[in-house]
GUKE-944591 format. One record per residue (C-alpha): residue in one letter; x, y, z. Coordinates in Angstrom, 3 decimals, always signed. Layout:
REM GUKE-944591
PT,resn,x,y,z
PT,a,X,Y,Z
...
***
This chain:
REM GUKE-944591
PT,resn,x,y,z
PT,m,+141.030,+150.415,+178.243
PT,a,+138.443,+147.590,+179.010
PT,k,+134.999,+148.083,+177.718
PT,k,+132.122,+148.230,+180.672
PT,q,+130.615,+144.985,+181.134
PT,t,+126.579,+145.231,+180.353
PT,f,+124.231,+142.720,+182.266
PT,g,+120.902,+141.470,+181.012
PT,d,+117.366,+141.981,+182.663
PT,k,+117.724,+138.884,+184.694
PT,v,+121.200,+139.325,+186.106
PT,l,+120.110,+142.942,+187.120
PT,q,+116.687,+141.023,+188.696
PT,q,+118.586,+138.441,+190.529
PT,k,+121.078,+140.707,+192.080
PT,a,+118.457,+143.285,+193.423
PT,e,+116.635,+140.089,+194.491
PT,s,+119.829,+139.094,+196.440
PT,k,+119.882,+141.996,+198.416
PT,k,+116.515,+141.677,+199.598
PT,l,+117.425,+139.031,+201.860
PT,a,+118.589,+138.978,+206.066
PT,k,+120.605,+136.669,+208.074
PT,i,+118.925,+135.430,+211.165
PT,v,+121.270,+133.476,+213.878
PT,v,+119.546,+132.201,+216.730
PT,a,+121.027,+131.023,+219.563
PT,e,+119.541,+127.742,+221.554
PT,k,+121.173,+126.390,+224.660
PT,k,+122.116,+122.827,+224.601
PT,p,+121.322,+120.346,+227.977
PT,n,+125.087,+120.697,+228.689
PT,g,+124.960,+124.301,+229.193
PT,q,+126.734,+125.396,+225.645
PT,y,+125.388,+127.605,+223.038
PT,s,+124.381,+126.221,+219.300
PT,y,+124.138,+128.715,+216.881
PT,r,+121.619,+128.469,+213.584
PT,h,+122.055,+130.774,+210.555
PT,k,+119.183,+131.214,+208.176
PT,m,+118.634,+133.361,+204.900
PT,v,+115.277,+134.899,+205.062
PT,h,+113.239,+137.112,+202.956
PT,v,+113.078,+140.481,+204.393
PT,d,+109.370,+140.605,+203.536
PT,n,+109.193,+137.580,+205.693
PT,l,+111.622,+138.668,+208.444
PT,q,+108.927,+140.004,+211.418
PT,a,+107.402,+136.380,+211.015
PT,e,+110.716,+134.507,+211.267
PT,l,+111.742,+136.497,+214.079
PT,a,+108.341,+136.037,+215.988
PT,a,+108.845,+132.303,+215.477
PT,a,+112.279,+132.278,+216.530
PT,k,+111.193,+133.740,+219.775
PT,n,+109.030,+131.182,+220.612
PT,q,+110.946,+128.133,+220.169
***
């Protein structure tokens, strides 16, 4: 049997922080009629502000 791997406080903190991200996909219409998409990773605390900014563009 393998030993259970233990993690330090830094690794556990990084894992917790990475779970607090949201991915935003913004669609933009090009002049030729096609759509392009931009992907952005945003912290959950800033999510509403980023969504409002994306709507205004």
